[in-house]
N, C-alpha and C positions, 0 to 999 in steps of 0.2 A: 504494500500500500504506500502511495506517495504521501510524504508529510505535507506538501502543499499541492493540491490537485490542479492549481492554475499554472504551475511552473515546473519544468523538468528539463534536464539536458537531453533527454531522449524524447524526440518528437512523437514517437509511437507510444510512449507511456503516458504522457500528459494529455489530459482532456479537460475541457471547460464546460460548465453547465450554466454559464451566465446567460441572461436574457432568454431563458427557456429553450436554448438550443444546445446541441451537442456537436462538437467538432474537435479534431486533433489540433493542438496548439501549433500555430504556424510560427515560423522563424521571423516573419515580418507581417505587418498589417496588409490586408487586402481591402481595396475600396469596392464596396458592394452597392449595386444599383438594383432596386426592385421596382417593378411597374405592375400595377393591377388595373385592368380595364374592363369596363362594361361595354358590350356591343350596343350600337344603336338599334332601336326597334326596326325590324325589316332587313337587318343584315342577312344576306343569303349565305348558304353553306359554301358556295363558290367563292364569295368574297372572304369568308373566314379562312378557307383553304389557301387562298392567295396570300393572305396576311401571314399565315403560318409558314408558307413556303418562303416568303420574303424575309421573315425573321431568321429562318434557317440559313440564309445566305450570308448573314452578317459576319460570323466568325471568319469566313474565307475572304471577305472583302475589306474588313476594317481591322487594321492592326491594333494591338494593345489589349484585345479581349483574352482574358485568362480562362474564363468559364462562362458559358452562355446556355441557359436552360429556359424553356418556356413551354407552356401547355394550356389547354383549355380546361375549365372547371369540370369536374366529374358530375356535377349536378346533385350532390348528396345533401346540400343544405341550401334552402331558399335564400336568395339575397346575396349570394357570393358573387364576386366579379366573374366575368366570363373568361378572362385571360390573365395569366401571370407570367412574368419574365423576371429572371434573376441573372444578373450579369456581374462578373467580377473583373476588376482591373487592378493593375499594379499601383495606380495612383489616381488622384483626382484629375490630373492633367490628361491621363489616358482616357478617362471617362468623358471629359469635356471634348476631347478630340473625336471620340465616337459620336457624341451628340451632333457635332457640326460636320462630320465627314460627309462628303457628297453622296456616297452610296447609301448611307443611313438616312439622310434627308430625303433622297429620291424615293427610297423604299417606303418610308413613312408617309410621304405625300401621296404615293400611288396606291398603297394597299391598307394602310392603318387609318389615316384620316377619314376615308369614306365610310368606315364602320365604327369609328370611335364615338362612344357615348361619353361617360365619365371616365376619367383617368386619374389615378393616384400614384405618386412616385415617392420613394424614400431612398436616401443614400446613407450608408453608415460604414464604419470600419470593422472588419473582422480581424481580430488579433490571433 
């Protein structure tokens, strides 16, 4: 058993339970971007599929993305957002570059904006 569960020289031994999450303690902070979106009423499955396809192209087109996961809600609880995205970057600067990258802007305008209802975003550091 570790004497301090938040610190260890062995990255595979140490784990953190802060903020209700579990992860291996990283050697450096990661900048995390989370986006939750409700689709507009009337968004078609073809539009949703196009948005998912567009999101899936971002890691190959925009440098600086360390981790990029997204998916549609399983519909288990009424009122949940329809789409979630979690993206990790090495720094705030890499995230800002992603936001303004021409490929990201073009994809967002082409396939996200037409079906975007409400959108909530949050950024935080994962240590």
